[in-house]
C-alpha positions in Angstrom: 59.6 191.2 317.4 57.5 190.2 320.0 56.7 193.9 320.1 55.7 194.1 316.8 53.2 191.5 317.0 52.0 192.8 319.9 50.9 196.2 318.6 50.5 195.5 314.7 47.5 197.8 315.2 49.7 200.4 316.4 52.0 202.8 314.4 55.4 200.8 313.7 57.5 203.4 312.7 61.3 202.2 313.0 61.8 205.6 314.6 58.8 204.1 317.6 60.2 201.0 317.7 63.8 201.5 318.2 62.8 203.9 321.2 60.9 201.2 322.4 64.0 199.1 322.5 66.3 201.9 322.8 68.7 202.1 319.6 69.0 203.8 317.2 66.8 203.3 314.1 70.2 202.3 311.9 71.5 200.2 313.7 68.2 198.0 314.5 67.1 198.2 311.0 70.5 196.7 310.1 70.3 194.4 313.2 66.7 192.9 311.9 67.9 192.5 308.7 71.3 190.5 309.9 69.1 188.6 312.6 66.0 187.4 310.2 67.2 188.0 307.0 64.1 190.1 305.9 63.6 193.9 306.8 61.3 195.5 309.4 59.0 196.8 306.7 58.6 193.6 305.3 58.0 191.8 309.1 55.9 193.9 309.5 53.3 194.4 306.4 53.8 190.1 306.3 52.3 189.9 310.2 49.3 192.6 309.7 48.3 190.5 306.6 48.3 187.4 308.3 46.6 188.8 311.1 44.3 191.0 308.5 43.2 187.6 307.1 40.4 186.4 309.9 39.1 189.8 309.5 38.5 189.4 305.8 37.0 185.2 306.4 34.7 185.7 309.2 33.4 189.8 309.0 31.5 191.9 307.0 33.8 195.0 307.8 35.1 196.8 304.6 38.3 196.2 302.9 39.2 199.5 303.0 38.2 199.5 307.1 40.7 196.6 307.4 43.3 198.3 305.7 43.2 201.3 307.5 43.0 199.4 310.9 46.1 197.9 309.9 47.5 201.4 309.2 48.0 200.6 305.6 47.7 203.6 303.5 45.1 202.5 301.0 43.0 199.2 300.5 45.3 199.1 296.5 48.6 198.9 298.4 47.1 196.8 300.6 44.9 194.5 298.3 48.5 194.6 296.6 50.3 193.1 299.8 47.3 190.8 301.0 47.4 189.2 297.2 51.2 188.9 297.5 51.6 187.0 300.4 48.2 184.9 300.4 48.4 184.7 297.0 44.7 186.0 296.6 43.3 188.9 296.9 41.4 189.9 299.6 38.1 189.7 298.0 38.6 186.4 296.4 39.8 185.6 300.2 35.9 186.8 301.7 34.4 184.8 298.8 35.8 181.5 299.0 35.2 181.7 302.7 31.8 182.8 302.6 31.3 180.0 300.1 33.0 177.0 302.3 30.5 178.1 305.9 
């Protein structure tokens, strides 16, 4: 988890993480799910969304650029996950932050 948290803006494929941990990807995937209750992909996505929230709120970077920086395949997917984890869209999050500043 520490490796993932420290590398959220890097390529965090299951194969890369398993290689770093010196275990087989299938073993890591099963163990991670058993110990945390979530898949590695869900964990990575949630952490990336949580960290990217700062950039949405406090910078004027395009949402697409933020999505790209955190290795999401496109802005639409990023926005869908942002809404899933934060309960609002990135655009709404930015507008609310600007209004309250």
